[in-house]
Each structure stands twice: as C-alpha cells, then as structure tokens.
MDAnalysis code that builds the backbone (N, CA, C; Angstrom):
import MDAnalysis as mda
import numpy as np

u = mda.Universe.empty(645, n_residues=215, atom_resindex=np.repeat(np.arange(215), 3), trajectory=True)
u.add_TopologyAttr("name", ["N", "CA", "C"] * 215)
u.add_TopologyAttr("resid", np.arange(1, 216))
u.add_TopologyAttr("resname", ["MET", "SER", "HIS", "ILE", "LEU", "LEU", "LEU", "GLU", "ASP", "ASP", "GLU", "ILE", "LEU", "ALA", "GLU", "THR", "LEU", "ILE", "GLU", "LEU", "LEU", "GLU", "SER", "GLU", "SER", "PHE", "GLU", "VAL", "THR", "LEU", "ALA", "THR", "ASN", "GLY", "GLU", "ALA", "ALA", "LEU", "ASP", "LYS", "SER", "TYR", "GLN", "HIS", "HIS", "PHE", "ASP", "LEU", "PHE", "ILE", "PHE", "ASP", "VAL", "ASN", "VAL", "PRO", "LEU", "LEU", "SER", "GLY", "PHE", "ASP", "LEU", "LEU", "LYS", "ALA", "LEU", "ARG", "GLU", "ALA", "ASP", "ASP", "LYS", "THR", "PRO", "THR", "ILE", "PHE", "LEU", "THR", "ALA", "LEU", "SER", "ASP", "ILE", "ALA", "SER", "LEU", "SER", "ARG", "GLY", "PHE", "GLU", "VAL", "GLY", "ALA", "ASP", "ASP", "TYR", "ILE", "LYS", "LYS", "PRO", "PHE", "ASP", "PHE", "ASP", "GLU", "LEU", "LEU", "VAL", "ARG", "VAL", "ASN", "ALA", "LEU", "LEU", "ARG", "LYS", "SER", "PHE", "GLN", "SER", "SER", "SER", "ASN", "LEU", "VAL", "SER", "VAL", "ASP", "ASP", "PHE", "ASP", "PHE", "HIS", "ILE", "ASP", "THR", "ASN", "GLU", "LEU", "PHE", "LYS", "ALA", "LYS", "ASN", "ALA", "VAL", "ASN", "ILE", "THR", "PRO", "TYR", "GLU", "LEU", "LYS", "LEU", "CYS", "ARG", "LEU", "PHE", "PHE", "MET", "ARG", "ARG", "HIS", "HIS", "THR", "VAL", "THR", "LYS", "GLU", "GLU", "LEU", "LEU", "ASP", "GLN", "ILE", "ASN", "GLU", "GLY", "GLY", "GLU", "ALA", "SER", "GLU", "GLY", "ALA", "LEU", "ARG", "VAL", "TYR", "ILE", "ASN", "LYS", "LEU", "ARG", "LYS", "THR", "GLY", "LEU", "PRO", "ILE", "GLU", "ASN", "ILE", "LYS", "GLY", "ILE", "GLY", "TYR", "ARG", "LEU", "ALA"])
u.atoms.positions = np.array([
    [98.814, 145.964, 31.231],
    [99.395, 147.165, 31.823],
    [99.686, 148.196, 30.732],
    [99.166, 149.396, 30.887],
    [99.391, 150.452, 29.902],
    [100.756, 151.093, 30.118],
    [101.423, 151.381, 29.009],
    [102.783, 151.946, 29.046],
    [102.711, 153.420, 28.646],
    [103.211, 154.289, 29.505],
    [103.139, 155.732, 29.298],
    [104.536, 156.308, 29.091],
    [104.676, 157.172, 28.085],
    [105.910, 157.932, 27.896],
    [105.703, 159.308, 28.506],
    [106.496, 159.623, 29.518],
    [106.409, 160.912, 30.210],
    [107.580, 161.791, 29.799],
    [107.284, 162.959, 29.269],
    [108.313, 163.951, 28.933],
    [108.223, 165.084, 29.945],
    [109.211, 165.157, 30.826],
    [109.199, 166.173, 31.884],
    [110.640, 166.419, 32.335],
    [111.081, 167.691, 32.281],
    [112.454, 168.005, 32.663],
    [112.584, 168.483, 34.104],
    [111.467, 168.685, 34.792],
    [111.500, 169.035, 36.211],
    [111.663, 167.737, 37.005],
    [112.819, 167.556, 37.605],
    [113.148, 166.282, 38.255],
    [112.166, 165.919, 39.367],
    [111.825, 166.895, 40.200],
    [110.934, 166.616, 41.328],
    [109.533, 166.246, 40.840],
    [109.022, 167.026, 39.876],
    [107.695, 166.733, 39.344],
    [107.690, 165.381, 38.639],
    [108.739, 165.092, 37.888],
    [108.819, 163.817, 37.167],
    [108.780, 162.642, 38.143],
    [109.561, 162.731, 39.227],
    [109.575, 161.655, 40.216],
    [108.191, 161.475, 40.850],
    [107.526, 162.595, 41.135],
    [106.194, 162.533, 41.733],
    [105.190, 161.879, 40.786],
    [105.241, 162.266, 39.511],
    [104.319, 161.711, 38.526],
    [104.565, 160.220, 38.304],
    [105.823, 159.845, 38.256],
    [106.155, 158.422, 38.080],
    [105.620, 157.606, 39.250],
    [105.842, 158.104, 40.460],
    [105.352, 157.402, 41.649],
    [103.820, 157.289, 41.618],
    [103.169, 158.383, 41.235],
    [101.708, 158.395, 41.161],
    [101.199, 157.387, 40.141],
    [101.749, 157.427, 38.937],
    [101.272, 156.573, 37.855],
    [101.591, 155.097, 38.115],
    [102.780, 154.835, 38.646],
    [103.143, 153.445, 38.935],
    [102.295, 152.879, 40.068],
    [101.845, 153.736, 40.994],
    [100.971, 153.268, 42.070],
    [99.614, 152.844, 41.528],
    [99.287, 153.321, 40.305],
    [98.040, 152.947, 39.647],
    [98.273, 151.850, 38.603],
    [99.444, 151.190, 38.705],
    [99.799, 150.041, 37.853],
    [100.109, 150.403, 36.405],
    [100.493, 151.660, 36.151],
    [100.982, 152.035, 34.830],
    [102.493, 151.816, 34.774],
    [102.974, 151.453, 33.600],
    [104.413, 151.401, 33.358],
    [104.824, 152.745, 32.763],
    [105.865, 153.363, 33.307],
    [106.243, 154.717, 32.896],
    [107.686, 154.747, 32.418],
    [107.898, 155.352, 31.255],
    [109.245, 155.625, 30.747],
    [109.431, 157.133, 30.733],
    [110.519, 157.613, 31.310],
    [110.766, 159.055, 31.413],
    [111.771, 159.527, 30.374],
    [111.476, 160.668, 29.776],
    [112.425, 161.388, 28.919],
    [112.495, 162.815, 29.446],
    [113.688, 163.380, 29.503],
    [113.851, 164.718, 30.060],
    [114.074, 165.778, 28.988],
    [114.122, 165.374, 27.721],
    [114.180, 166.350, 26.638],
    [113.437, 165.784, 25.432],
    [113.057, 166.661, 24.515],
    [112.223, 166.254, 23.399],
    [112.859, 165.258, 22.459],
    [114.158, 165.389, 22.211],
    [114.821, 164.465, 21.294],
    [114.892, 163.062, 21.882],
    [115.127, 162.976, 23.190],
    [115.143, 161.666, 23.846],
    [113.760, 161.024, 23.776],
    [112.717, 161.840, 23.956],
    [111.350, 161.321, 23.867],
    [111.052, 160.805, 22.461],
    [111.531, 161.528, 21.451],
    [111.316, 161.104, 20.068],
    [111.984, 159.759, 19.818],
    [113.210, 159.596, 20.282],
    [113.918, 158.327, 20.122],
    [113.172, 157.187, 20.803],
    [112.717, 157.428, 22.021],
    [112.018, 156.380, 22.774],
    [110.695, 156.008, 22.111],
    [110.045, 156.980, 21.476],
    [108.764, 156.699, 20.830],
    [108.929, 155.754, 19.648],
    [110.131, 155.757, 19.028],
    [110.397, 154.857, 17.907],
    [110.854, 153.482, 18.390],
    [111.412, 153.430, 19.593],
    [111.975, 152.179, 20.101],
    [110.968, 151.301, 20.819],
    [109.886, 151.907, 21.326],
    [108.921, 151.151, 22.120],
    [107.494, 151.537, 21.739],
    [106.583, 150.650, 22.079],
    [105.164, 150.963, 21.902],
    [104.633, 151.587, 23.193],
    [103.931, 152.707, 23.060],
    [103.328, 153.376, 24.211],
    [101.828, 153.499, 23.983],
    [101.086, 153.406, 25.078],
    [99.640, 153.549, 25.004],
    [99.199, 154.990, 25.216],
    [100.094, 155.804, 25.799],
    [99.747, 157.199, 26.090],
    [101.022, 158.025, 26.203],
    [100.964, 159.254, 25.698],
    [102.039, 160.232, 25.886],
    [101.562, 161.303, 26.863],
    [102.420, 161.671, 27.819],
    [102.193, 162.843, 28.662],
    [103.399, 163.741, 28.477],
    [103.205, 164.889, 27.809],
    [104.310, 165.756, 27.425],
    [104.226, 167.120, 28.098],
    [105.327, 167.527, 28.744],
    [105.470, 168.933, 29.104],
    [105.791, 169.675, 27.804],
    [105.528, 170.965, 27.768],
    [105.743, 171.726, 26.537],
    [107.134, 172.346, 26.493],
    [107.503, 173.092, 27.541],
    [108.789, 173.787, 27.553],
    [109.885, 172.877, 28.106],
    [110.465, 172.085, 27.200],
    [111.537, 171.163, 27.563],
    [112.719, 171.385, 26.621],
    [113.917, 170.946, 27.007],
    [115.101, 171.179, 26.169],
    [115.064, 170.439, 24.831],
    [115.815, 170.987, 23.869],
    [116.134, 170.403, 22.561],
    [114.958, 170.369, 21.577],
    [113.792, 169.948, 22.016],
    [112.633, 169.882, 21.130],
    [111.393, 170.049, 22.000],
    [110.625, 171.090, 21.730],
    [109.470, 171.359, 22.591],
    [108.423, 170.260, 22.451],
    [107.552, 170.181, 23.441],
    [106.470, 169.212, 23.372],
    [105.594, 169.420, 22.157],
    [105.343, 170.683, 21.789],
    [104.547, 170.988, 20.606],
    [105.214, 170.443, 19.343],
    [106.509, 170.744, 19.182],
    [107.224, 170.304, 17.980],
    [107.373, 168.784, 17.946],
    [107.543, 168.185, 19.121],
    [107.655, 166.732, 19.204],
    [106.369, 166.062, 18.723],
    [105.233, 166.512, 19.241],
    [103.974, 165.880, 18.852],
    [103.665, 166.140, 17.383],
    [104.005, 167.314, 16.890],
    [103.803, 167.616, 15.469],
    [104.564, 166.615, 14.604],
    [105.823, 166.328, 14.986],
    [106.639, 165.377, 14.234],
    [106.049, 163.967, 14.310],
    [105.567, 163.594, 15.478],
    [104.986, 162.259, 15.639],
    [103.707, 162.108, 14.823],
    [102.864, 163.132, 14.849],
    [101.623, 163.052, 14.081],
    [101.908, 163.003, 12.578],
    [102.932, 163.727, 12.132],
    [103.305, 163.699, 10.710],
    [103.827, 162.328, 10.312],
    [104.355, 161.575, 11.306],
    [104.829, 160.213, 11.062],
    [103.711, 159.195, 11.274],
    [102.475, 159.685, 11.384],
    [101.276, 158.851, 11.526],
    [101.216, 158.125, 12.869],
    [101.845, 158.700, 13.896],
    [101.737, 158.153, 15.248],
    [100.504, 158.779, 15.894],
    [99.510, 157.959, 16.178],
    [98.230, 158.448, 16.697],
    [98.080, 158.206, 18.202],
    [99.181, 157.938, 18.892],
    [99.128, 157.672, 20.328],
    [98.441, 158.822, 21.066],
    [97.436, 158.542, 21.905],
    [96.766, 159.613, 22.659],
    [97.770, 160.418, 23.472],
    [97.575, 161.743, 23.504],
    [98.566, 162.628, 24.114],
    [97.914, 163.687, 24.999],
    [98.516, 163.857, 26.181],
    [98.106, 164.915, 27.110],
    [99.283, 165.877, 27.279],
    [99.019, 167.162, 27.128],
    [100.037, 168.171, 27.417],
    [99.904, 168.649, 28.855],
    [101.049, 168.765, 29.537],
    [101.127, 169.415, 30.843],
    [101.919, 170.686, 30.654],
    [101.366, 171.823, 30.992],
    [102.095, 173.065, 30.742],
    [101.616, 174.195, 31.641],
    [102.542, 175.113, 31.912],
    [102.198, 176.316, 32.661],
    [101.638, 177.388, 31.734],
    [101.739, 177.171, 30.416],
    [101.211, 178.128, 29.452],
    [99.690, 178.133, 29.524],
    [99.115, 179.290, 29.701],
    [97.660, 179.361, 29.875],
    [96.968, 180.274, 28.864],
    [97.742, 180.861, 27.939],
    [97.122, 181.760, 26.971],
    [96.389, 180.959, 25.897],
    [95.421, 181.588, 25.282],
    [94.592, 180.928, 24.282],
    [95.418, 180.461, 23.088],
    [96.422, 181.255, 22.715],
    [97.252, 180.886, 21.566],
    [97.976, 179.563, 21.807],
    [98.497, 179.389, 23.023],
    [99.206, 178.148, 23.358],
    [98.238, 176.973, 23.411],
    [97.076, 177.212, 23.994],
    [96.057, 176.173, 24.066],
    [95.662, 175.729, 22.667],
    [95.454, 176.709, 21.792],
    [95.077, 176.421, 20.416],
    [96.183, 175.656, 19.700],
    [97.438, 176.051, 19.905],
    [98.574, 175.379, 19.261],
    [98.635, 173.916, 19.699],
    [98.392, 173.669, 20.976],
    [98.443, 172.302, 21.475],
    [97.474, 171.388, 20.755],
    [96.265, 171.845, 20.562],
    [95.280, 171.020, 19.871],
    [95.529, 170.966, 18.367],
    [96.098, 172.033, 17.811],
    [96.395, 172.042, 16.376],
    [97.432, 170.989, 16.011],
    [98.425, 170.759, 16.893],
    [99.461, 169.774, 16.577],
    [99.021, 168.353, 16.911],
    [97.810, 168.188, 17.482],
    [97.289, 166.840, 17.650],
    [97.065, 166.357, 19.061],
    [97.079, 167.266, 20.061],
    [96.849, 166.842, 21.443],
    [95.414, 166.371, 21.632],
    [95.237, 165.433, 22.550],
    [93.900, 164.958, 22.898],
    [93.377, 165.629, 24.163],
    [94.308, 166.115, 24.996],
    [93.918, 166.804, 26.221],
    [95.039, 167.758, 26.619],
    [94.711, 168.691, 27.505],
    [95.632, 169.790, 27.828],
    [95.377, 170.185, 29.276],
    [96.364, 170.002, 30.158],
    [96.206, 170.315, 31.570],
    [97.182, 171.413, 31.973],
    [96.647, 172.449, 32.590],
    [97.482, 173.582, 32.996],
    [98.081, 173.350, 34.382],
    [99.365, 173.668, 34.501],
    [100.033, 173.601, 35.804],
    [99.696, 174.857, 36.614],
    [99.597, 174.747, 37.936],
    [99.606, 173.500, 38.720],
    [98.279, 172.775, 38.569],
    [98.310, 171.453, 38.718],
    [97.097, 170.670, 38.528],
    [96.939, 169.692, 39.685],
    [95.730, 169.203, 39.832],
    [95.426, 168.215, 40.862],
    [95.783, 166.829, 40.327],
    [96.514, 166.052, 41.110],
    [96.962, 164.740, 40.651],
    [95.790, 163.788, 40.399],
    [94.752, 163.900, 41.209],
    [93.577, 163.060, 40.992],
    [92.909, 163.397, 39.664],
    [92.921, 164.679, 39.301],
    [92.353, 165.085, 38.014],
    [93.153, 164.475, 36.869],
    [94.474, 164.475, 37.016],
    [95.316, 163.879, 35.975],
    [94.975, 162.406, 35.790],
    [94.815, 161.682, 36.882],
    [94.483, 160.258, 36.787],
    [93.138, 160.042, 36.103],
    [92.179, 160.888, 36.417],
    [90.866, 160.786, 35.779],
    [91.001, 160.974, 34.273],
    [91.778, 161.959, 33.868],
    [91.947, 162.244, 32.438],
    [92.730, 161.127, 31.743],
    [93.764, 160.611, 32.407],
    [94.553, 159.511, 31.843],
    [93.668, 158.296, 31.605],
    [92.910, 157.908, 32.608],
    [92.058, 156.719, 32.478],
    [90.967, 156.914, 31.434],
    [90.403, 158.110, 31.372],
    [89.354, 158.386, 30.385],
    [89.904, 158.303, 28.965],
    [91.099, 158.846, 28.766],
    [91.695, 158.854, 27.434],
    [92.099, 157.442, 26.998],
    [92.643, 156.666, 27.921],
    [93.010, 155.286, 27.604],
    [91.771, 154.446, 27.295],
    [90.718, 154.657, 28.055],
    [89.478, 153.915, 27.820],
    [88.894, 154.267, 26.456],
    [88.903, 155.554, 26.125],
    [88.390, 155.998, 24.831],
    [89.227, 155.422, 23.687],
    [90.544, 155.409, 23.869],
    [91.436, 154.884, 22.844],
    [91.201, 153.397, 22.624],
    [91.009, 152.670, 23.723],
    [90.779, 151.226, 23.623],
    [89.464, 150.935, 22.906],
    [88.432, 151.690, 23.236],
    [87.115, 151.452, 22.651],
    [87.077, 151.791, 21.167],
    [87.911, 152.754, 20.749],
    [87.873, 153.191, 19.355],
    [88.884, 152.468, 18.475],
    [89.745, 151.648, 19.099],
    [90.762, 150.944, 18.318],
    [90.101, 149.931, 17.384],
    [90.601, 149.831, 16.206],
    [90.000, 148.953, 15.204],
    [90.599, 147.562, 15.255],
    [89.793, 146.550, 14.920],
    [90.276, 145.185, 14.818],
    [90.960, 144.928, 13.483],
    [90.891, 145.897, 12.589],
    [91.516, 145.765, 11.279],
    [92.643, 146.789, 11.161],
    [93.852, 146.287, 10.892],
    [95.004, 147.165, 10.714],
    [95.521, 146.974, 9.299],
    [95.728, 148.080, 8.577],
    [96.134, 148.000, 7.174],
    [97.494, 148.649, 6.954],
    [98.294, 148.017, 6.106],
    [99.587, 148.547, 5.671],
    [99.717, 148.250, 4.186],
    [99.848, 149.284, 3.389],
    [99.875, 149.122, 1.931],
    [98.633, 148.326, 1.508],
    [98.823, 147.211, 0.785],
    [97.653, 146.428, 0.371],
    [97.429, 145.215, 1.272],
    [98.046, 145.253, 2.465],
    [97.860, 144.186, 3.441],
    [96.834, 144.604, 4.491],
    [96.004, 143.665, 4.906],
    [95.048, 143.861, 6.002],
    [95.238, 142.740, 7.009],
    [95.357, 143.117, 8.282],
    [95.444, 142.094, 9.327],
    [94.251, 142.243, 10.253],
    [93.506, 141.151, 10.411],
    [92.333, 141.143, 11.278],
    [92.760, 140.648, 12.664],
    [92.809, 141.587, 13.614],
    [93.290, 141.275, 14.955],
    [92.405, 140.236, 15.628],
    [91.082, 140.363, 15.458],
    [90.169, 139.471, 16.176],
    [90.204, 138.042, 15.659],
    [90.432, 137.869, 14.353],
    [90.433, 136.517, 13.785],
    [91.840, 136.009, 13.463],
    [92.856, 136.854, 13.651],
    [94.243, 136.446, 13.393],
    [94.438, 136.007, 11.937],
    [93.994, 136.846, 11.009],
    [94.113, 136.510, 9.590],
    [94.795, 137.646, 8.835],
    [95.651, 137.257, 7.887],
    [96.357, 138.219, 7.049],
    [95.836, 138.123, 5.624],
    [95.533, 139.301, 5.035],
    [95.052, 139.357, 3.658],
    [95.944, 140.310, 2.850],
    [96.147, 139.952, 1.602],
    [96.868, 140.827, 0.674],
    [95.975, 141.041, -0.533],
    [95.658, 142.304, -0.796],
    [94.731, 142.644, -1.890],
    [93.450, 141.815, -1.767],
    [92.953, 141.689, -0.521],
    [91.701, 140.991, -0.192],
    [91.796, 139.470, -0.296],
    [93.004, 138.946, -0.587],
    [93.186, 137.500, -0.670],
    [93.936, 137.002, 0.565],
    [93.475, 135.906, 1.160],
    [94.103, 135.369, 2.364],
    [95.539, 134.942, 2.074],
    [96.438, 135.249, 3.004],
    [97.845, 134.857, 2.889],
    [98.080, 133.683, 3.830],
    [98.571, 132.587, 3.296],
    [98.792, 131.377, 4.081],
    [100.205, 131.396, 4.666],
    [100.316, 131.576, 5.990],
    [101.614, 131.569, 6.659],
    [101.547, 130.635, 7.862],
    [102.713, 130.239, 8.373],
    [102.782, 129.289, 9.479],
    [102.328, 129.952, 10.786],
    [101.986, 129.136, 11.796],
    [101.555, 129.707, 13.082],
    [102.572, 130.654, 13.704],
    [103.878, 130.317, 13.638],
    [104.889, 131.201, 14.205],
    [104.976, 132.509, 13.424],
    [104.910, 132.413, 12.101],
    [104.938, 133.622, 11.277],
    [103.708, 134.488, 11.571],
    [102.582, 133.831, 11.841],
    [101.358, 134.557, 12.165],
    [101.499, 135.315, 13.480],
    [102.166, 134.711, 14.460],
    [102.386, 135.381, 15.747],
    [103.245, 136.627, 15.562],
    [104.296, 136.506, 14.765],
    [105.169, 137.658, 14.505],
    [104.411, 138.731, 13.728],
    [103.634, 138.288, 12.750],
    [102.864, 139.214, 11.920],
    [101.879, 140.011, 12.775],
    [101.205, 139.331, 13.689],
    [100.240, 139.992, 14.567],
    [100.916, 141.082, 15.386],
    [102.111, 140.767, 15.932],
    [102.836, 141.744, 16.744],
    [103.259, 142.942, 15.903],
    [103.715, 142.701, 14.676],
    [104.123, 143.799, 13.798],
    [102.950, 144.740, 13.499],
    [101.796, 144.170, 13.210],
    [100.645, 145.009, 12.871],
    [100.118, 145.760, 14.087],
    [100.169, 145.119, 15.251],
    [99.700, 145.794, 16.458],
    [100.652, 146.905, 16.871],
    [101.918, 146.804, 16.456],
    [102.910, 147.826, 16.789],
    [103.305, 148.627, 15.554],
    [102.412, 148.757, 14.624],
    [102.731, 149.441, 13.360],
    [103.379, 150.799, 13.611],
    [104.456, 151.090, 12.870],
    [105.245, 152.322, 12.962],
    [106.164, 152.351, 14.194],
    [106.159, 151.287, 14.991],
    [107.041, 151.221, 16.152],
    [108.019, 150.060, 15.978],
    [109.211, 150.223, 16.509],
    [110.201, 149.156, 16.453],
    [109.868, 148.089, 17.483],
    [109.853, 146.841, 17.036],
    [109.643, 145.707, 17.930],
    [111.010, 145.079, 18.201],
    [111.382, 144.964, 19.456],
    [112.719, 144.459, 19.792],
    [112.845, 142.975, 19.462],
    [114.087, 142.537, 19.288],
    [114.339, 141.117, 19.017],
    [113.819, 140.255, 20.167],
    [113.981, 140.761, 21.391],
    [113.535, 139.994, 22.554],
    [112.021, 139.767, 22.516],
    [111.259, 140.811, 22.142],
    [109.807, 140.682, 22.055],
    [109.416, 139.682, 20.973],
    [110.115, 139.730, 19.854],
    [109.815, 138.816, 18.750],
    [110.177, 137.378, 19.114],
    [111.320, 137.199, 19.776],
    [111.730, 135.854, 20.180],
    [110.748, 135.249, 21.163],
    [110.156, 136.087, 22.007],
    [109.150, 135.598, 22.957],
    [107.963, 134.971, 22.232],
    [107.668, 135.460, 21.024],
    [106.524, 134.952, 20.274],
    [106.762, 133.547, 19.725],
    [108.021, 133.204, 19.489],
    [108.326, 131.901, 18.882],
    [109.061, 130.978, 19.841],
    [109.192, 131.409, 21.091],
    [109.961, 130.651, 22.068],
    [109.037, 129.798, 22.930],
    [108.595, 128.683, 22.373],
    [107.743, 127.755, 23.112],
    [108.461, 126.428, 23.271],
    [108.715, 126.079, 24.532],
    [109.354, 124.794, 24.813],
    [110.842, 124.771, 24.569],
    [111.457, 125.916, 24.423],
    [112.898, 125.946, 24.197],
    [113.387, 127.348, 23.972],
    [114.662, 127.479, 23.649],
    [115.260, 128.775, 23.407],
    [115.358, 129.017, 21.910],
    [114.506, 129.833, 21.388],
    [114.554, 130.177, 19.969],
    [115.775, 131.047, 19.691],
    [116.403, 130.849, 18.559],
    [117.613, 131.587, 18.223],
    [117.300, 132.773, 17.328],
    [118.249, 133.709, 17.276],
    [118.083, 134.848, 16.371],
    [118.124, 134.383, 14.925],
    [118.840, 133.277, 14.689],
    [118.875, 132.729, 13.338],
    [117.503, 132.268, 12.893],
    [116.779, 131.600, 13.792],
    [115.423, 131.150, 13.475],
    [114.508, 132.345, 13.242],
    [114.708, 133.399, 14.062],
    [113.898, 134.608, 13.900],
    [114.120, 135.228, 12.526],
    [115.375, 135.282, 12.093],
    [115.678, 135.860, 10.776],
    [115.015, 135.064, 9.659],
    [114.957, 133.731, 9.823],
    [114.299, 132.895, 8.808],
    [112.825, 133.249, 8.701],
    [112.154, 133.385, 9.854],
    [110.744, 133.741, 9.848],
    [110.521, 135.135, 9.249],
    [111.400, 136.065, 9.610],
    [111.276, 137.440, 9.087],
    [111.424, 137.439, 7.568],
    [112.402, 136.697, 7.066],
    [112.624, 136.649, 5.618],
    [111.436, 136.031, 4.890],
    [110.807, 135.028, 5.503],
    [109.628, 134.420, 4.879],
    [108.474, 135.425, 4.826],
    [108.322, 136.215, 5.897],
    [107.280, 137.243, 5.891],
    [107.570, 138.308, 4.843],
    [108.845, 138.646, 4.682],
    [109.206, 139.642, 3.664],
    [108.866, 139.157, 2.265],
    [108.970, 137.839, 2.039],
    [108.683, 137.283, 0.717],
    [107.213, 137.440, 0.336],
    [106.353, 137.649, 1.327],
    [104.944, 137.912, 1.021],
    [104.742, 139.341, 0.527],
    [105.792, 140.177, 0.722],
    [105.691, 141.584, 0.343],
    [105.579, 142.530, 1.512],
    [105.502, 141.998, 2.734],
    [105.392, 142.862, 3.905],
    [106.642, 143.737, 4.042],
    [106.471, 145.060, 4.213],
    [107.617, 145.980, 4.292],
    [108.223, 146.007, 5.698],
    [108.988, 144.970, 6.034],
    [109.598, 144.861, 7.360],
    [111.024, 145.401, 7.300],
    [111.314, 146.417, 8.110],
    [112.629, 147.044, 8.139],
    [113.461, 146.490, 9.292],
    [114.743, 146.357, 9.044],
    [115.683, 145.959, 10.099],
    [116.204, 147.219, 10.781],
    [115.951, 147.355, 12.085],
    [116.471, 148.479, 12.859],
    [117.714, 147.969, 13.574],
    [118.861, 148.294, 13.052],
    [120.120, 147.689, 13.473],
    [120.333, 147.756, 14.981],
    [120.621, 146.608, 15.545],
    [120.944, 146.524, 16.967],
    [119.745, 146.540, 17.889],
    [118.537, 146.729, 17.323],
    [117.332, 146.820, 18.173],
    [116.316, 145.752, 17.812],
    [115.870, 145.744, 16.568],
    [114.840, 144.794, 16.177],
    [114.341, 145.078, 14.778],
    [113.022, 145.039, 14.608],
    [112.412, 145.228, 13.305],
    [111.173, 146.104, 13.412],
    [110.779, 146.674, 12.286],
    [109.611, 147.545, 12.266],
    [108.860, 147.363, 10.958],
    [107.535, 147.346, 11.058],
    [106.694, 147.309, 9.871],
    [106.548, 148.735, 9.367],
    [107.096, 148.996, 8.198],
    [107.154, 150.369, 7.689],
    [105.765, 150.889, 7.367],
])
C-alpha cells in the first residue's frame, strides 16, 4: 500500500481527496499547513507528496524546496489554482514531478498519481549508499568501502529498514516489528542491536521519543 502525504488547507477538498485516494487503497496522511507537512515528512516514509501551493505557514513551493535540499526525492505533485507561467516554472524549479491546475478532474489526478508511483518504483535502485556504506536491497548485503560487513540476521533486518527509509525517521514500533519473532522484543534489546550497528560506523541518529534515523 502506497502512503501519500497530502498538504491541503481547504477542508472540503481535503476530505474529498482523502476519500478518493483511500477508495483506491492508498494510505493518506493530511497536513493543513506547510510546517506540519514538513514535520510529518521527517517522521514517516511517504511514497508520494501531493501539495497545495498557497497554504499557511510555509508554502508548498518553499516546503518542497526545503525537502529537496535535504535530499528528499519523494515524487511530488502540486495542486494549485495558480496558472501563470512563472508559477508553473517555479513549481518545476523547486523539484516538482507534476503540476495540476485547479479545478481538476479527479480521474485525471488518479491517472497521474498511479503513473508517477509506477515510474518511481521502476526507477528505484536496488543499491542504496550512505557515506562509504552500500546496501544491496535485492541480496540483503551490507558493504563498507566495498568490503562485506558481517552482522546478525536481526541486525540485517534493521539495517535493511534504515537504508530503505534513508533520511526518514523509523519509529521504535516499526523497528521492534523487525525483531519481534515468537515473542515480545523489548526496547532494551532494540538498543543493543542499534549500538552494534553503530559500531560498524553506520551514522544512526536517535530521534528522541520517536525512533531512529540513518543520517
């Protein structure tokens, strides 16, 4: 199931879009202002952003600019009533993948959403790199400076999740799910695994009260 972050301050339109997208089996998280959307983008992994432009606190343009500068490459569609060439150009300059002018046909939006998600999936790489570490998603192998790193199966599960969610915070609950087989894994056990991964040199940050993130 693909997870979409929707930034829309029009309550009626937001409810309609959520109903539409959820009817197509998408999971939708709503933010009604740009700063809230920015916070949510750091707390969860999203497969697609749908941003209105004229929203409170931080515009959709400024929000996406900040995300792209933070190396967040999540595919993004702008929804906006702005129709001038300058606005259209600005949207693509800050990193948009698509741009839909209001009012729009809901079926057209679904076509664009599915096309963008399909393109993103097809272009995603099986190799994810952080500093001098490489993680091969297809073979479940971790390398440091081209040398294989020997870690336990549980550490490998956590490592895979960190690399797949690079630059995003992974919650403690999500991490515990990876090591919770046949019993209730504790946060203490999770901390032990995290510390062992850190000893390999992996830059894992503690996000207080939420979880961890691969820097």
